[in-house]
N, C-alpha and C positions, 0 to 999 in steps of 0.2 A: 596340421594343415598340409602334413606330406600325405598322409593317408586319404584328405579326402582329394586330394592334387591325384595321387593314382587312380581311385575309383571315376574320377573323373576322364581319365586318360583311357581307363577299360573300357570304359561305355562309350566314348566316340571310336573306339576302333568297331565296337559290335553295329554302330547305327550304321545302316544303306545309304548309298551314293546315288548320283544321277549323273553316272557316268554316260549314258545311252543319250543322252536327251537331246532333242531338237526342236528347236524352235521356230515356232508359227512363222516368224518375220521374216526367217531364212527361205523357207519353201513356200513350193505351191503346189495346195493341194489338188487334188486330182479326184473329183469324187464318181464321176463316170466314165466311163473306157470301153468302147467296141473296139471288134477285130472282124477282118472282112478278108475273102480273097483274093490275092491281086496278081499280077502279073507275072509269068515263067516261075510260078510257087514260090512268089514272095506275099508277104501278109501288108494289109494296110491297117493303121491303129489310128484310133479317132478315142480324141479325148475331152473331157468339158471342166475348165477350170475356172472355178468362178473367184472373181479379183474384189475388193470393197478399196474403193475409193475415197478415202474419209475426204472430208469437206471442211473448212474453215469457220463454216456458217452451217447450221442445219443437219439434216439428216445425210448420214452416210449413204454412199450408191455403191450397189454393184452388178457390175459387168461380169458375165460368161465368155470367154474365148472358147471357141473349138476348133481344134486343130488335127488335122488329119497329115500319116506320117507313113509312107511307104519302106518297109523294111525286110529283112533278109528274115529276120526273129522279133517275137514282142518285145526282146529286153533291148536289141538295136533299133528297133523304133522308138523307142522310150528315151535312150540317149538320141536322136535324131529332135525329136520333140524337145528334152532338155536345151538343144541349143538353140533354139526357138523361143524363148522366154526366159524372164527375169528369176530369179534366182533358181531353186533347184525341183524338178520333179518328185513329186511325193506321194505314194498311192497308199498311205498308213490310213488314211480315210474314206478309203475308196467304198461306193455305197452299191454300185450295182457293172457288174460287164455283161454285154451283149454282144452277142459271135453270129454274124450273119450266116445264111441256111448254106450256103455254098463251103465256106470255110469248114460247117460244122459236119458236113455230110462229108469231108475229104479227111478230118483227121482234129478232134475238140483236145485232144491231148498236148497237143502241138502250141497250144496257146496257152495253157494251164502249167506246164511244167515251172515254167518260171516264179508262179505265185506259190508253189508249193515249196520251193526250195530258199526265199526269201525273205526273213522271218520280220520283215519291215513292212511285210504285205499283210492284209485286212482278209482273209480266208472267212468270214462271214459276209460279206459281199453277195447280193444276190447275184443269180446267173440264171440268164435265159438266151433261147434263141429267136431271130429277127428272122422274120417272112420275107426275104428282099436283102437288102443289106444293112446291116447296124449302123453305118455312118447316117444312114437317111431318118434312121429312129432318134436316133442322139441328135441330130441336125434341124430334126422337121419341129420338135415340139418347141425348141428355143425359139424359133421364128416368129410362132403361133400365141405363145404365152408367156408374156414377161415378165409375171409376179411370181413365177414358180420355178425354181429348179429343175431340170429336168432329171436330177439325181433324186431329187423327192420326188417328182410325179411318176418315175418308175419302179421305186422301193413302194411306195403307197400304192400303187397298182397291183402290184403285185403281193403284197400285205394285204391288202382285201380281198384280193381275188385267194388266198390262203384262208382265212377267215372265213367264208362264203364255198369252202371244200372244192374249189377249184384247182388249187395245183399245193403242192406239199410244203413249198419255200425250202426248195433245194437252194444251196447254195457251195460255194467252192471246197467249203471244208465237207461236208457233209455226200458229195458225190466221188470224193476221193475213193474210197471202199471200194464201191462200184467198177471205178474205171481200170481194177485190178485185178479183182475178186470174178476167176471165169463162172461160167453159172449164174449171171449174177447183172442184168443189164437196171435202166434208168429210164427215167423221161425229165424234159424241163419245158418251163412254160413258152409260150410262145407269142409276140409282141408282133404285132401290126400295123401301120399308117393306115389309118384312114381319113382318105382323101377328102371324101365328100364330107364327112362330119367333119373332120380340121381335127385328129386327136388320135394317141396311140389307144390301142385297146389289146386286150389278151384275145388271144385267140387258137385256145387249148391246148394241149399240151404233145408235144415231138417225142417221139420214140425213138430211143437209141440203140443199137448193138452194138455192144463192146465201147469203143468211142468213136463211133462213127452216127451221125443222125440220119435215121433209117430214110428220112421225107415223109414218112406215113405220120401222121396226127393224129391223136382222139380231139374229137369237136369241141366245142363249145359246151353244147346240151347233152353231150355223155359225160363229162368230165369229174362233174361228182359223181355219178355211178362208178365210173373207172377209181374214184379214189376210195371206194368205200370196196370194190374188189380188192383194192391194195391193202386195206385194212387201215384207212386213216379219215380221221372227220376233223373238219374247223369247227370253228365257234358254233356254225349252223350249217347244214344243208338240205337245202332247199331241191324239192322234186317236182316236176312239173310234167303229167301224162294225161294224155286223153284216153279216156275211159267209158266215154259211149259215144253214140252218133245220131242219137233219135233227138234231139233240140238242132232246133233251128237255127237260134242262136247259138252259135260255135265257143263262144265261153263258157256256156252251161253245161259244154261237153267235158272240160279239161278239172282236175284237181291239182291242186297244191299242197304240198307234204312237207312239214320239217322233220329229219328223224332224231328223232330223240336218245333210239341206244340201238346199238348193231351189234352183233356178233360174228365173226367169222369164222369160218372152221376149213381149215386147206388137207384134203386126203389125196396122200400119194402114193400110185402101187405100182410097184417096181418088180417086176419077176421077168428071170430070164432075157431077152433083149429089147425088154416093152414097156414103157410106161403111161401111165396114166392118171389122170389126176380131177377129183370132184372138189368143186368149192363152195359151200354153203352158205349165203350170206340172211341173217336174219335182221330184219327193221323190224323197229319197235318206234310208228311216226305220229304224228300230230297235225288233223288235218288244219291248214291256215287260209287255205280257200277254196269254196265251193259253192259256185250261185245255185246248184240244183237243191241242195240244201238236201233236208229229212233226212240227216243224219242222228233223229233220234231212234230209228228204227234199226234192231240189229240185223235186218234183214237188206238194210243197206250198205250199212257198215260190211256185212261179209261178203256181198259183192263187190264193194270196192276195194276190201282185199283182196278179193282171185283174181280182182283185173288186174290188180298194180301188182300182184306178185306175176303175172303171166307176161306184163308188159315190160317188165323190170328183169327174168329173163331173158328174154328177147334181145334187149339193149346190151345184158352181161355176152351174149353169145354174140354178136354185135363186135364189143368190145375185145372180147378176144380173138375174132376171127383178124381183128387189126393188129393184136398183140404178133399173130403168130404169121402174118403177112411181114410183120415189120423183122420178123427175127427176135424181139425181143421181149426177154425171159424179166420183168418187171418182178415178177412175185419170186424170183429166185428158186423157181423149183430147180434146176440143175444143179446149184449149193445146195439143196438139202438129200438129193441123189446120191450124188456125191458123198454126202457126209454122213447117210445111214443105208445106203446101198453102194455103198464103192466097186462090189466086185460086177454089179449091173452098168455102174456109170464108166465099168474101164471096158464095156466091151461097144459104147455107144459111141460117136460122133454127135455131142449137143446139139451144133450149126444144124446138122443134119434133123437132129430126132425133135427138139424143139416146136417145128412150127407144120410138122405133121403128128403129132400126140396128141390124142385125144383128151378135151379137157372140158369137163360137163361142169356148170354154171346152176343154183336153185337157188332163187331168190324167194324168200317166205317175208311177204307184210303183212304187220299188224296194225293197226289204227286203236291206239290208245288213248287217246284225248279227242276233240275236235269240236273245241270253242265251245263258247257262250251263248250262243245262236241257237235255236231250234228250230 
C-alpha cells in the first residue's frame, strides 16, 4: 500500500498544471483591431468585440461592439478601452489587425512593438493596411452585414486572396524578421471600402521600405505576377492577358491561363561598387479560357507562348519599376549582397543603390495543357 501511494505521489508531481489558465467568462475577446494616426502624434485604436447574449428561450443572440480610443501608445489605448467595457480586454484570439495608411507611412513598428513583447498576443493574426482609415474598415462592414463578424469577413477575404496568389498571407509573426533585417523589405495586403458596392475589397499590395509604408502599391491586376517574381504561388494562379487585336469581339483577344509549375532564378552580380540582378521566371501553364480556340495547332500554341512571354516580361519590368520607386527590396537582394559580397556591400549605401541598380527580368511561358475542347 505504501509503495502504491509513493508511486501515485511521484506521478502527481510530474503532472502539468493550468497555472496560467484564463476563463472566457471573465474576459472580452477582441477579434479585430485597427490603428490610425491621431492628433499631436497620438494613436487611435479601434476594436471589435463580439458579445453573446444568452436567452432563456430560443437561440442566443450575438452583438458586436465597436469602440475607438485615443491614447499615446497602443497599450495605453488598450487600458482606456478596458475601462469602458465589462470584464477584461483579451487579445489572445485576435484574428485581424488593420493599420491606417497614414499611420503606416509614419512607422508601423510603433504599433507592433507591444504585440512582440506580450506572450498572450496572437502573432498569427492577419495584418493589413487600410486605404484611408482603419476605423472606417472595421465599422463599415458591421453596419452593412449583420450575419458575419468583421473578423471573419476580413480574414476570409485575405485567406481567399492568398489562395488565389494575390497575397502571401503575411501575419504579425512573419514580418518580424524583415522589420529588423537590413537589406530586405516586405509588402502587406491593402483593404479598401467600396462605397458604391457597399463592401470591403482587396486593393493590391502595399510596398514597404524598412518599417514605413511607401504609399506605392502593386495593383490587383499585377499582384499575381508580383508574387510569382517573389517566388510564391497559392492554390491557384490565374493570369488574364490580351494577346491579340484582330477580333472585333474583345473577349476573343484575351487568354486566361493557370500556372501549374514555375521555376525562379535570381542571379546577382556584384563587382567593385556596382550591383546588377537578372531574374528569370519560367511558367508552365494551362489554358483555362480562350474563346478564339484552335489550340490543337502547334503554331497557335507557339504564338501564344511568345505573346504571353513578351507581355508578362513587360509586366515584370513595370513591377520592378514600382519596387525601385518605393525603394522596397522585397527580394532581399541587399541581404544576399551583404552575405556573399561583403566587401562590395561595405562600399555601398543600399538605400541609394537599390532604386538605381539594373534589374533585368525575363519571363518564359510554356503552355503544357489546353483543356479538352479543340
